[in-house]
Gaussian input, Z-matrix of N, CA and C with variables (Angstrom, degrees):
# hf/3-21g

backbone

0 1
 N
 C     1     B1
 C     2     B2     1     A1
 N     3     B3     2     A2     1     D1
 C     4     B4     3     A3     2     D2
 C     5     B5     4     A4     3     D3
 N     6     B6     5     A5     4     D4
 C     7     B7     6     A6     5     D5
 C     8     B8     7     A7     6     D6
 N     9     B9     8     A8     7     D7
 C    10    B10     9     A9     8     D8
 C    11    B11    10    A10     9     D9
 N    12    B12    11    A11    10    D10
 C    13    B13    12    A12    11    D11
 C    14    B14    13    A13    12    D12
 N    15    B15    14    A14    13    D13
 C    16    B16    15    A15    14    D14
 C    17    B17    16    A16    15    D15
 N    18    B18    17    A17    16    D16
 C    19    B19    18    A18    17    D17
 C    20    B20    19    A19    18    D18
 N    21    B21    20    A20    19    D19
 C    22    B22    21    A21    20    D20
 C    23    B23    22    A22    21    D21
 N    24    B24    23    A23    22    D22
 C    25    B25    24    A24    23    D23
 C    26    B26    25    A25    24    D24
 N    27    B27    26    A26    25    D25
 C    28    B28    27    A27    26    D26
 C    29    B29    28    A28    27    D27
 N    30    B30    29    A29    28    D28
 C    31    B31    30    A30    29    D29
 C    32    B32    31    A31    30    D30
 N    33    B33    32    A32    31    D31
 C    34    B34    33    A33    32    D32
 C    35    B35    34    A34    33    D33
 N    36    B36    35    A35    34    D34
 C    37    B37    36    A36    35    D35
 C    38    B38    37    A37    36    D36
 N    39    B39    38    A38    37    D37
 C    40    B40    39    A39    38    D38
 C    41    B41    40    A40    39    D39
 N    42    B42    41    A41    40    D40
 C    43    B43    42    A42    41    D41
 C    44    B44    43    A43    42    D42
 N    45    B45    44    A44    43    D43
 C    46    B46    45    A45    44    D44
 C    47    B47    46    A46    45    D45
 N    48    B48    47    A47    46    D46
 C    49    B49    48    A48    47    D47
 C    50    B50    49    A49    48    D48
 N    51    B51    50    A50    49    D49
 C    52    B52    51    A51    50    D50
 C    53    B53    52    A52    51    D51
 N    54    B54    53    A53    52    D52
 C    55    B55    54    A54    53    D53
 C    56    B56    55    A55    54    D54
 N    57    B57    56    A56    55    D55
 C    58    B58    57    A57    56    D56
 C    59    B59    58    A58    57    D57
 N    60    B60    59    A59    58    D58
 C    61    B61    60    A60    59    D59
 C    62    B62    61    A61    60    D60
 N    63    B63    62    A62    61    D61
 C    64    B64    63    A63    62    D62
 C    65    B65    64    A64    63    D63
 N    66    B66    65    A65    64    D64
 C    67    B67    66    A66    65    D65
 C    68    B68    67    A67    66    D66
 N    69    B69    68    A68    67    D67
 C    70    B70    69    A69    68    D68
 C    71    B71    70    A70    69    D69
 N    72    B72    71    A71    70    D70
 C    73    B73    72    A72    71    D71
 C    74    B74    73    A73    72    D72
 N    75    B75    74    A74    73    D73
 C    76    B76    75    A75    74    D74
 C    77    B77    76    A76    75    D75
 N    78    B78    77    A77    76    D76
 C    79    B79    78    A78    77    D77
 C    80    B80    79    A79    78    D78
 N    81    B81    80    A80    79    D79
 C    82    B82    81    A81    80    D80
 C    83    B83    82    A82    81    D81
 N    84    B84    83    A83    82    D82
 C    85    B85    84    A84    83    D83
 C    86    B86    85    A85    84    D84
 N    87    B87    86    A86    85    D85
 C    88    B88    87    A87    86    D86
 C    89    B89    88    A88    87    D87
 N    90    B90    89    A89    88    D88
 C    91    B91    90    A90    89    D89
 C    92    B92    91    A91    90    D90
 N    93    B93    92    A92    91    D91
 C    94    B94    93    A93    92    D92
 C    95    B95    94    A94    93    D93
 N    96    B96    95    A95    94    D94
 C    97    B97    96    A96    95    D95
 C    98    B98    97    A97    96    D96
 N    99    B99    98    A98    97    D97
 C   100   B100    99    A99    98    D98
 C   101   B101   100   A100    99    D99
 N   102   B102   101   A101   100   D100
 C   103   B103   102   A102   101   D101
 C   104   B104   103   A103   102   D102
 N   105   B105   104   A104   103   D103
 C   106   B106   105   A105   104   D104
 C   107   B107   106   A106   105   D105
 N   108   B108   107   A107   106   D106
 C   109   B109   108   A108   107   D107
 C   110   B110   109   A109   108   D108
 N   111   B111   110   A110   109   D109
 C   112   B112   111   A111   110   D110
 C   113   B113   112   A112   111   D111
 N   114   B114   113   A113   112   D112
 C   115   B115   114   A114   113   D113
 C   116   B116   115   A115   114   D114
 N   117   B117   116   A116   115   D115
 C   118   B118   117   A117   116   D116
 C   119   B119   118   A118   117   D117
 N   120   B120   119   A119   118   D118
 C   121   B121   120   A120   119   D119
 C   122   B122   121   A121   120   D120
 N   123   B123   122   A122   121   D121
 C   124   B124   123   A123   122   D122
 C   125   B125   124   A124   123   D123
 N   126   B126   125   A125   124   D124
 C   127   B127   126   A126   125   D125
 C   128   B128   127   A127   126   D126
 N   129   B129   128   A128   127   D127
 C   130   B130   129   A129   128   D128
 C   131   B131   130   A130   129   D129
 N   132   B132   131   A131   130   D130
 C   133   B133   132   A132   131   D131
 C   134   B134   133   A133   132   D132
 N   135   B135   134   A134   133   D133
 C   136   B136   135   A135   134   D134
 C   137   B137   136   A136   135   D135
 N   138   B138   137   A137   136   D136
 C   139   B139   138   A138   137   D137
 C   140   B140   139   A139   138   D138
 N   141   B141   140   A140   139   D139
 C   142   B142   141   A141   140   D140
 C   143   B143   142   A142   141   D141
 N   144   B144   143   A143   142   D142
 C   145   B145   144   A144   143   D143
 C   146   B146   145   A145   144   D144
 N   147   B147   146   A146   145   D145
 C   148   B148   147   A147   146   D146
 C   149   B149   148   A148   147   D147
 N   150   B150   149   A149   148   D148
 C   151   B151   150   A150   149   D149
 C   152   B152   151   A151   150   D150
 N   153   B153   152   A152   151   D151
 C   154   B154   153   A153   152   D152
 C   155   B155   154   A154   153   D153
 N   156   B156   155   A155   154   D154
 C   157   B157   156   A156   155   D155
 C   158   B158   157   A157   156   D156
 N   159   B159   158   A158   157   D157
 C   160   B160   159   A159   158   D158
 C   161   B161   160   A160   159   D159
 N   162   B162   161   A161   160   D160
 C   163   B163   162   A162   161   D161
 C   164   B164   163   A163   162   D162
 N   165   B165   164   A164   163   D163
 C   166   B166   165   A165   164   D164
 C   167   B167   166   A166   165   D165
 N   168   B168   167   A167   166   D166
 C   169   B169   168   A168   167   D167
 C   170   B170   169   A169   168   D168
 N   171   B171   170   A170   169   D169
 C   172   B172   171   A171   170   D170
 C   173   B173   172   A172   171   D171
 N   174   B174   173   A173   172   D172
 C   175   B175   174   A174   173   D173
 C   176   B176   175   A175   174   D174
 N   177   B177   176   A176   175   D175
 C   178   B178   177   A177   176   D176
 C   179   B179   178   A178   177   D177
 N   180   B180   179   A179   178   D178
 C   181   B181   180   A180   179   D179
 C   182   B182   181   A181   180   D180
 N   183   B183   182   A182   181   D181
 C   184   B184   183   A183   182   D182
 C   185   B185   184   A184   183   D183
 N   186   B186   185   A185   184   D184
 C   187   B187   186   A186   185   D185
 C   188   B188   187   A187   186   D186
 N   189   B189   188   A188   187   D187
 C   190   B190   189   A189   188   D188
 C   191   B191   190   A190   189   D189
 N   192   B192   191   A191   190   D190
 C   193   B193   192   A192   191   D191
 C   194   B194   193   A193   192   D192
 N   195   B195   194   A194   193   D193
 C   196   B196   195   A195   194   D194
 C   197   B197   196   A196   195   D195
 N   198   B198   197   A197   196   D196
 C   199   B199   198   A198   197   D197
 C   200   B200   199   A199   198   D198
 N   201   B201   200   A200   199   D199
 C   202   B202   201   A201   200   D200
 C   203   B203   202   A202   201   D201
 N   204   B204   203   A203   202   D202
 C   205   B205   204   A204   203   D203
 C   206   B206   205   A205   204   D204
 N   207   B207   206   A206   205   D205
 C   208   B208   207   A207   206   D206
 C   209   B209   208   A208   207   D207
 N   210   B210   209   A209   208   D208
 C   211   B211   210   A210   209   D209
 C   212   B212   211   A211   210   D210
 N   213   B213   212   A212   211   D211
 C   214   B214   213   A213   212   D212
 C   215   B215   214   A214   213   D213
 N   216   B216   215   A215   214   D214
 C   217   B217   216   A216   215   D215
 C   218   B218   217   A217   216   D216
 N   219   B219   218   A218   217   D217
 C   220   B220   219   A219   218   D218
 C   221   B221   220   A220   219   D219
 N   222   B222   221   A221   220   D220
 C   223   B223   222   A222   221   D221
 C   224   B224   223   A223   222   D222
 N   225   B225   224   A224   223   D223
 C   226   B226   225   A225   224   D224
 C   227   B227   226   A226   225   D225
 N   228   B228   227   A227   226   D226
 C   229   B229   228   A228   227   D227
 C   230   B230   229   A229   228   D228
 N   231   B231   230   A230   229   D229
 C   232   B232   231   A231   230   D230
 C   233   B233   232   A232   231   D231
 N   234   B234   233   A233   232   D232
 C   235   B235   234   A234   233   D233
 C   236   B236   235   A235   234   D234
 N   237   B237   236   A236   235   D235
 C   238   B238   237   A237   236   D236
 C   239   B239   238   A238   237   D237
 N   240   B240   239   A239   238   D238
 C   241   B241   240   A240   239   D239
 C   242   B242   241   A241   240   D240
 N   243   B243   242   A242   241   D241
 C   244   B244   243   A243   242   D242
 C   245   B245   244   A244   243   D243
 N   246   B246   245   A245   244   D244
 C   247   B247   246   A246   245   D245
 C   248   B248   247   A247   246   D246
 N   249   B249   248   A248   247   D247
 C   250   B250   249   A249   248   D248
 C   251   B251   250   A250   249   D249
 N   252   B252   251   A251   250   D250
 C   253   B253   252   A252   251   D251
 C   254   B254   253   A253   252   D252
 N   255   B255   254   A254   253   D253
 C   256   B256   255   A255   254   D254
 C   257   B257   256   A256   255   D255
 N   258   B258   257   A257   256   D256
 C   259   B259   258   A258   257   D257
 C   260   B260   259   A259   258   D258
 N   261   B261   260   A260   259   D259
 C   262   B262   261   A261   260   D260
 C   263   B263   262   A262   261   D261
 N   264   B264   263   A263   262   D262
 C   265   B265   264   A264   263   D263
 C   266   B266   265   A265   264   D264

   B1=1.4243
   B2=1.5208
   B3=1.3130
   B4=1.4602
   B5=1.5257
   B6=1.3299
   B7=1.4594
   B8=1.5126
   B9=1.3186
   B10=1.4458
   B11=1.4985
   B12=1.2846
   B13=1.4581
   B14=1.5273
   B15=1.3274
   B16=1.4744
   B17=1.5351
   B18=1.3177
   B19=1.4689
   B20=1.5330
   B21=1.3193
   B22=1.4556
   B23=1.5260
   B24=1.3285
   B25=1.4525
   B26=1.5196
   B27=1.3120
   B28=1.4683
   B29=1.5265
   B30=1.3224
   B31=1.4680
   B32=1.5265
   B33=1.3301
   B34=1.4607
   B35=1.5216
   B36=1.3434
   B37=1.4569
   B38=1.5209
   B39=1.3099
   B40=1.4795
   B41=1.5222
   B42=1.3026
   B43=1.4715
   B44=1.5293
   B45=1.3179
   B46=1.4613
   B47=1.5179
   B48=1.3303
   B49=1.4659
   B50=1.5316
   B51=1.3208
   B52=1.4610
   B53=1.5226
   B54=1.3222
   B55=1.4643
   B56=1.5258
   B57=1.3397
   B58=1.4657
   B59=1.5200
   B60=1.3107
   B61=1.4490
   B62=1.5197
   B63=1.3272
   B64=1.4612
   B65=1.5281
   B66=1.3020
   B67=1.4647
   B68=1.5112
   B69=1.3378
   B70=1.4619
   B71=1.5248
   B72=1.3085
   B73=1.4549
   B74=1.5307
   B75=1.3401
   B76=1.4548
   B77=1.5214
   B78=1.3288
   B79=1.4608
   B80=1.5198
   B81=1.3190
   B82=1.4674
   B83=1.5254
   B84=1.3252
   B85=1.4577
   B86=1.5202
   B87=1.3255
   B88=1.4578
   B89=1.5248
   B90=1.3274
   B91=1.4677
   B92=1.5228
   B93=1.3217
   B94=1.4649
   B95=1.5142
   B96=1.3143
   B97=1.4547
   B98=1.5178
   B99=1.3047
   B100=1.4612
   B101=1.5252
   B102=1.3378
   B103=1.4697
   B104=1.5206
   B105=1.3255
   B106=1.4581
   B107=1.5215
   B108=1.3122
   B109=1.4544
   B110=1.5203
   B111=1.3069
   B112=1.4708
   B113=1.5276
   B114=1.3222
   B115=1.4619
   B116=1.5158
   B117=1.3278
   B118=1.4670
   B119=1.5199
   B120=1.3347
   B121=1.4739
   B122=1.5215
   B123=1.3206
   B124=1.4687
   B125=1.5351
   B126=1.3285
   B127=1.4680
   B128=1.5296
   B129=1.3305
   B130=1.4545
   B131=1.5240
   B132=1.3141
   B133=1.4701
   B134=1.5260
   B135=1.3357
   B136=1.4737
   B137=1.5261
   B138=1.3208
   B139=1.4670
   B140=1.5249
   B141=1.3245
   B142=1.4536
   B143=1.5364
   B144=1.3230
   B145=1.4667
   B146=1.5323
   B147=1.3336
   B148=1.4702
   B149=1.5248
   B150=1.3208
   B151=1.4668
   B152=1.5285
   B153=1.3322
   B154=1.4661
   B155=1.5138
   B156=1.3195
   B157=1.4617
   B158=1.5391
   B159=1.3418
   B160=1.4676
   B161=1.5263
   B162=1.3341
   B163=1.4626
   B164=1.5206
   B165=1.3429
   B166=1.4599
   B167=1.5081
   B168=1.3319
   B169=1.4597
   B170=1.5185
   B171=1.3441
   B172=1.4718
   B173=1.5219
   B174=1.3520
   B175=1.4618
   B176=1.5161
   B177=1.3333
   B178=1.4607
   B179=1.5214
   B180=1.3221
   B181=1.4733
   B182=1.5165
   B183=1.3059
   B184=1.4626
   B185=1.5374
   B186=1.3254
   B187=1.4595
   B188=1.5085
   B189=1.3320
   B190=1.4648
   B191=1.5162
   B192=1.3122
   B193=1.4562
   B194=1.5231
   B195=1.3015
   B196=1.4672
   B197=1.5218
   B198=1.3187
   B199=1.4702
   B200=1.5253
   B201=1.3386
   B202=1.4638
   B203=1.5317
   B204=1.3194
   B205=1.4595
   B206=1.5208
   B207=1.3149
   B208=1.4759
   B209=1.5057
   B210=1.3374
   B211=1.4622
   B212=1.5002
   B213=1.3353
   B214=1.4654
   B215=1.5198
   B216=1.2982
   B217=1.4803
   B218=1.5117
   B219=1.3418
   B220=1.4502
   B221=1.5188
   B222=1.3246
   B223=1.4728
   B224=1.5172
   B225=1.3191
   B226=1.4566
   B227=1.5117
   B228=1.3382
   B229=1.4742
   B230=1.5311
   B231=1.3141
   B232=1.4493
   B233=1.5189
   B234=1.3515
   B235=1.4778
   B236=1.5247
   B237=1.3178
   B238=1.4456
   B239=1.5079
   B240=1.3404
   B241=1.4581
   B242=1.5112
   B243=1.3055
   B244=1.4627
   B245=1.5257
   B246=1.3263
   B247=1.4539
   B248=1.5308
   B249=1.3374
   B250=1.4618
   B251=1.5255
   B252=1.3241
   B253=1.4624
   B254=1.5081
   B255=1.3531
   B256=1.4643
   B257=1.5388
   B258=1.2989
   B259=1.4543
   B260=1.5066
   B261=1.3399
   B262=1.4651
   B263=1.5278
   B264=1.3256
   B265=1.4774
   B266=1.4777
   A1=108.41
   A2=114.86
   A3=122.71
   A4=108.43
   A5=117.17
   A6=121.73
   A7=108.49
   A8=116.98
   A9=121.37
   A10=111.20
   A11=116.39
   A12=122.40
   A13=107.62
   A14=115.87
   A15=121.50
   A16=108.61
   A17=116.52
   A18=119.71
   A19=110.77
   A20=116.04
   A21=121.16
   A22=108.50
   A23=114.70
   A24=123.01
   A25=108.42
   A26=117.68
   A27=121.94
   A28=111.58
   A29=117.66
   A30=120.56
   A31=111.06
   A32=117.16
   A33=121.75
   A34=111.47
   A35=116.61
   A36=120.48
   A37=112.21
   A38=116.34
   A39=120.41
   A40=110.34
   A41=117.42
   A42=121.42
   A43=110.47
   A44=116.79
   A45=120.86
   A46=111.31
   A47=116.97
   A48=119.58
   A49=111.09
   A50=116.77
   A51=120.78
   A52=110.37
   A53=116.97
   A54=121.56
   A55=112.40
   A56=116.86
   A57=119.29
   A58=111.62
   A59=116.34
   A60=120.30
   A61=113.44
   A62=113.79
   A63=122.45
   A64=110.62
   A65=115.53
   A66=120.35
   A67=114.34
   A68=118.22
   A69=122.09
   A70=108.17
   A71=115.69
   A72=120.69
   A73=109.65
   A74=114.91
   A75=122.52
   A76=108.20
   A77=116.25
   A78=122.02
   A79=108.93
   A80=115.79
   A81=121.43
   A82=109.03
   A83=116.45
   A84=121.17
   A85=109.43
   A86=115.93
   A87=119.52
   A88=106.73
   A89=118.77
   A90=119.97
   A91=112.10
   A92=115.74
   A93=121.07
   A94=109.85
   A95=115.80
   A96=122.41
   A97=107.29
   A98=116.75
   A99=120.35
   A100=111.91
   A101=117.12
   A102=120.59
   A103=113.32
   A104=118.39
   A105=121.41
   A106=110.58
   A107=116.15
   A108=120.60
   A109=109.27
   A110=116.19
   A111=121.04
   A112=109.86
   A113=117.33
   A114=118.79
   A115=111.58
   A116=118.10
   A117=120.94
   A118=110.68
   A119=116.72
   A120=120.44
   A121=110.34
   A122=117.46
   A123=120.85
   A124=110.48
   A125=117.08
   A126=120.42
   A127=109.71
   A128=116.89
   A129=119.66
   A130=110.84
   A131=117.25
   A132=121.04
   A133=111.19
   A134=116.35
   A135=119.83
   A136=110.66
   A137=117.07
   A138=119.66
   A139=110.75
   A140=116.84
   A141=120.52
   A142=111.21
   A143=117.67
   A144=119.30
   A145=110.46
   A146=116.92
   A147=119.07
   A148=110.37
   A149=117.36
   A150=121.52
   A151=111.18
   A152=116.81
   A153=119.80
   A154=109.84
   A155=116.20
   A156=120.99
   A157=109.95
   A158=116.47
   A159=120.95
   A160=111.67
   A161=116.57
   A162=120.90
   A163=112.81
   A164=116.79
   A165=120.74
   A166=114.00
   A167=115.71
   A168=120.97
   A169=109.48
   A170=118.24
   A171=119.71
   A172=114.32
   A173=118.32
   A174=120.44
   A175=109.95
   A176=116.23
   A177=121.03
   A178=108.65
   A179=115.57
   A180=121.11
   A181=108.28
   A182=116.83
   A183=122.81
   A184=110.42
   A185=115.76
   A186=120.33
   A187=115.97
   A188=118.04
   A189=119.50
   A190=112.70
   A191=117.83
   A192=121.53
   A193=109.50
   A194=116.92
   A195=121.38
   A196=111.34
   A197=118.99
   A198=121.21
   A199=112.31
   A200=117.68
   A201=119.67
   A202=113.35
   A203=117.48
   A204=119.98
   A205=112.73
   A206=116.79
   A207=120.62
   A208=113.88
   A209=118.60
   A210=120.86
   A211=112.55
   A212=117.77
   A213=119.38
   A214=111.11
   A215=118.18
   A216=120.21
   A217=110.51
   A218=118.27
   A219=121.83
   A220=111.41
   A221=116.57
   A222=120.06
   A223=112.01
   A224=117.23
   A225=119.37
   A226=111.82
   A227=117.38
   A228=120.66
   A229=112.18
   A230=118.87
   A231=121.75
   A232=110.21
   A233=117.73
   A234=120.29
   A235=110.20
   A236=115.70
   A237=122.21
   A238=115.18
   A239=116.99
   A240=119.59
   A241=112.56
   A242=117.40
   A243=120.13
   A244=111.29
   A245=118.80
   A246=120.01
   A247=112.82
   A248=116.98
   A249=120.24
   A250=112.37
   A251=117.38
   A252=121.57
   A253=108.66
   A254=118.66
   A255=119.65
   A256=111.29
   A257=114.34
   A258=120.25
   A259=110.04
   A260=116.35
   A261=121.52
   A262=110.32
   A263=117.33
   A264=120.30
   A265=113.07
   D1=135.94
   D2=178.78
   D3=-111.60
   D4=126.53
   D5=175.21
   D6=-108.82
   D7=136.12
   D8=-180.00
   D9=-137.01
   D10=151.14
   D11=175.86
   D12=-107.25
   D13=110.46
   D14=-176.93
   D15=-133.17
   D16=158.35
   D17=176.46
   D18=-62.13
   D19=150.47
   D20=178.05
   D21=-79.76
   D22=80.13
   D23=-174.28
   D24=-129.04
   D25=111.34
   D26=-175.21
   D27=-57.31
   D28=-41.77
   D29=-179.82
   D30=-62.46
   D31=-43.24
   D32=178.04
   D33=-62.91
   D34=-45.22
   D35=-179.37
   D36=-65.69
   D37=-37.44
   D38=176.04
   D39=-64.45
   D40=-42.80
   D41=177.19
   D42=-62.61
   D43=-39.43
   D44=178.68
   D45=-61.97
   D46=-45.28
   D47=178.89
   D48=-62.99
   D49=-35.96
   D50=178.44
   D51=-65.75
   D52=-44.52
   D53=-179.24
   D54=-66.85
   D55=-35.19
   D56=179.92
   D57=-68.34
   D58=-30.87
   D59=175.22
   D60=92.26
   D61=175.83
   D62=-177.50
   D63=-62.11
   D64=138.42
   D65=178.08
   D66=91.27
   D67=-4.79
   D68=177.29
   D69=-109.14
   D70=125.14
   D71=179.93
   D72=-107.63
   D73=151.40
   D74=178.52
   D75=-118.55
   D76=128.26
   D77=174.71
   D78=-112.26
   D79=132.90
   D80=-175.29
   D81=-115.98
   D82=129.17
   D83=177.32
   D84=-80.85
   D85=176.64
   D86=170.83
   D87=-67.89
   D88=155.70
   D89=-179.05
   D90=-59.07
   D91=140.43
   D92=177.40
   D93=-72.39
   D94=138.43
   D95=173.55
   D96=-122.87
   D97=173.63
   D98=-178.82
   D99=-57.07
   D100=-33.15
   D101=-177.77
   D102=-92.95
   D103=0.58
   D104=-177.41
   D105=-82.89
   D106=134.93
   D107=175.54
   D108=-83.78
   D109=136.62
   D110=179.41
   D111=-63.42
   D112=-35.58
   D113=179.52
   D114=-63.80
   D115=-35.53
   D116=176.43
   D117=-67.29
   D118=-41.81
   D119=177.40
   D120=-61.56
   D121=-39.28
   D122=179.33
   D123=-64.14
   D124=-41.25
   D125=177.64
   D126=-63.33
   D127=-44.10
   D128=179.87
   D129=-60.90
   D130=-43.61
   D131=179.03
   D132=-62.85
   D133=-39.63
   D134=179.17
   D135=-64.77
   D136=-42.54
   D137=177.89
   D138=-64.74
   D139=-41.02
   D140=-179.63
   D141=-65.48
   D142=-40.33
   D143=179.59
   D144=-68.49
   D145=-34.14
   D146=176.44
   D147=-64.80
   D148=-41.03
   D149=177.31
   D150=-66.44
   D151=-37.82
   D152=176.69
   D153=-60.78
   D154=-43.78
   D155=-179.56
   D156=-62.82
   D157=-46.52
   D158=179.75
   D159=-62.46
   D160=-38.76
   D161=-177.20
   D162=-82.43
   D163=-11.56
   D164=-178.83
   D165=71.02
   D166=32.80
   D167=178.24
   D168=-118.14
   D169=152.32
   D170=-175.67
   D171=-78.20
   D172=-19.61
   D173=-173.89
   D174=-142.16
   D175=131.77
   D176=177.73
   D177=-138.15
   D178=130.80
   D179=174.39
   D180=-94.51
   D181=135.46
   D182=178.13
   D183=-56.11
   D184=130.81
   D185=175.64
   D186=82.73
   D187=1.08
   D188=-178.96
   D189=-110.24
   D190=-4.62
   D191=-179.28
   D192=-77.12
   D193=112.41
   D194=-178.20
   D195=-76.43
   D196=-11.14
   D197=-179.62
   D198=-83.33
   D199=-5.06
   D200=-174.37
   D201=-86.62
   D202=-0.58
   D203=-179.75
   D204=66.77
   D205=17.65
   D206=179.05
   D207=89.05
   D208=-0.77
   D209=-175.93
   D210=-57.67
   D211=-49.21
   D212=-176.39
   D213=-63.33
   D214=-40.84
   D215=-179.97
   D216=-69.45
   D217=-42.24
   D218=-178.66
   D219=-68.36
   D220=-37.87
   D221=-178.03
   D222=-64.17
   D223=-30.44
   D224=-178.50
   D225=-75.57
   D226=-15.15
   D227=-177.69
   D228=-111.15
   D229=-6.42
   D230=-174.48
   D231=-98.65
   D232=119.59
   D233=179.56
   D234=-58.90
   D235=136.24
   D236=177.65
   D237=76.78
   D238=3.95
   D239=-175.32
   D240=-69.86
   D241=-17.87
   D242=-177.59
   D243=-86.36
   D244=-0.61
   D245=-176.97
   D246=-63.23
   D247=-23.93
   D248=178.47
   D249=-83.59
   D250=-7.52
   D251=-179.39
   D252=-98.39
   D253=121.15
   D254=-179.02
   D255=-61.30
   D256=142.68
   D257=179.76
   D258=-81.53
   D259=145.00
   D260=-179.87
   D261=-86.58
   D262=2.02
   D263=-177.62
   D264=-74.72

């Protein structure tokens, strides 16, 4: 898995998915802010890329997949919801 920090630019992300080629999915976290933890953004991107793979699409933004039944959006707001996700530490 490759993690990158890039501007939140749809055209750039689309070009990236094209360059990576077939079979490579891109997951995008919510935009980083001064108070955002990079580890949380990495988790969001990992969840988004997993959903992209499941949905068979090259690009998925965290929290925008309507097929998830609201899980990704709810998990980001529910205390302790990440306990089922293994830590990368």
